[in-house]
matplotlib code that plots the C-alpha trace (Angstrom):
import matplotlib.pyplot as plt

x = [0.0, 2.9, 4.5, 1.2, 0.8, 4.3, 3.6, 0.4, 1.9, 4.9, 2.7, 0.4, 3.4, 5.0, 1.7, 1.3, 4.6, 4.3, 6.5, 8.7, 9.1, 9.8, 12.4, 15.3, 18.8, 21.3, 24.3, 23.1, 22.3, 25.9, 27.3, 25.2, 25.9, 29.6, 29.3, 27.0, 27.0, 30.2, 32.3, 30.3, 28.6, 31.7, 32.0, 31.1, 28.4, 30.8, 30.6, 33.5, 31.9, 30.8, 27.1, 26.5, 24.3, 26.3, 24.5, 26.4, 24.7, 21.3, 21.1, 18.2, 17.2, 14.2, 11.8, 9.8, 11.4, 9.1, 10.2, 13.9, 13.2, 11.8, 15.0, 17.1, 14.9, 14.9, 18.2, 18.8, 21.3, 24.6, 23.2, 22.3, 19.0, 19.1, 15.9, 16.7, 20.0, 18.6, 15.2, 12.8, 13.9, 17.6, 16.8, 15.0, 18.0, 20.3, 18.0, 17.8, 21.6, 22.1, 19.8, 22.3, 25.3, 26.5]
y = [0.0, 2.4, 1.8, 2.5, 5.7, 6.8, 5.8, 7.8, 10.9, 10.9, 10.4, 13.3, 15.5, 14.9, 15.6, 18.9, 20.3, 23.2, 22.8, 25.6, 24.2, 20.7, 21.7, 19.2, 20.7, 18.0, 20.1, 20.3, 16.6, 15.9, 18.1, 16.5, 13.0, 13.7, 15.1, 12.5, 9.3, 8.9, 7.7, 4.4, 4.4, 5.7, 8.9, 6.8, 4.7, 1.8, 1.0, 1.5, -0.5, -4.2, -4.9, -1.4, -1.2, -0.6, 2.5, 2.4, -0.9, 0.5, -1.8, -0.7, 2.1, 0.3, 1.9, 5.1, 8.3, 8.5, 5.0, 5.9, 9.1, 7.0, 4.9, 8.1, 9.5, 6.4, 4.8, 1.2, -1.4, 0.6, 3.7, 6.4, 8.3, 11.7, 13.0, 16.4, 16.5, 16.8, 18.3, 16.6, 18.6, 17.9, 14.2, 14.3, 16.1, 13.4, 10.6, 12.2, 12.7, 9.0, 8.1, 9.8, 7.9, 5.3]
z = [0.0, 0.8, -2.6, -4.3, -2.4, -3.3, -6.9, -7.1, -5.4, -7.7, -10.8, -9.7, -9.0, -12.4, -14.1, -12.3, -13.5, -15.9, -19.0, -17.7, -14.2, -15.6, -18.1, -17.9, -17.4, -18.6, -17.7, -14.1, -14.2, -15.2, -12.5, -9.9, -11.2, -11.1, -7.5, -6.0, -8.1, -10.1, -7.1, -7.2, -10.6, -12.5, -14.6, -17.7, -16.0, -15.6, -11.9, -9.5, -6.7, -6.7, -7.0, -8.5, -11.6, -14.9, -16.1, -19.3, -20.1, -18.9, -15.8, -13.7, -16.1, -17.5, -15.0, -15.4, -14.1, -11.0, -9.9, -10.3, -8.4, -5.5, -5.5, -5.3, -2.5, -0.4, -1.3, -2.1, -0.8, -0.4, -2.1, 0.4, 0.2, -1.5, 0.0, 1.4, -0.5, -4.0, -4.9, -7.3, -10.3, -9.6, -9.4, -12.7, -14.2, -12.9, -14.2, -17.7, -17.8, -16.9, -19.8, -22.1, -20.9, -23.4]

ax = plt.figure().add_subplot(projection="3d")
ax.plot(x, y, z, "-o")
ax.set_aspect("equal")
plt.show()
């Protein structure tokens, strides 16, 4: 039930964004990725830590953005939660930047 509530709240939030407020900033996403994510996931998406998804191979990226955002907010396994560190727009910027890594 908790997962469904988070899913619904996230979906409603994403739908409520105006086009201006929801504009993705890939440069900011890259800066935030390099600052918060690259030490484990690698600058190029090839992991530096064991049992870390290989983002260059799209591991774990087959989910909708709002699900990935929940993972960023709550953390998962060794990944710390970023709730209160990154805001929702910054998380979306990071997610969209990760989607460009090849």
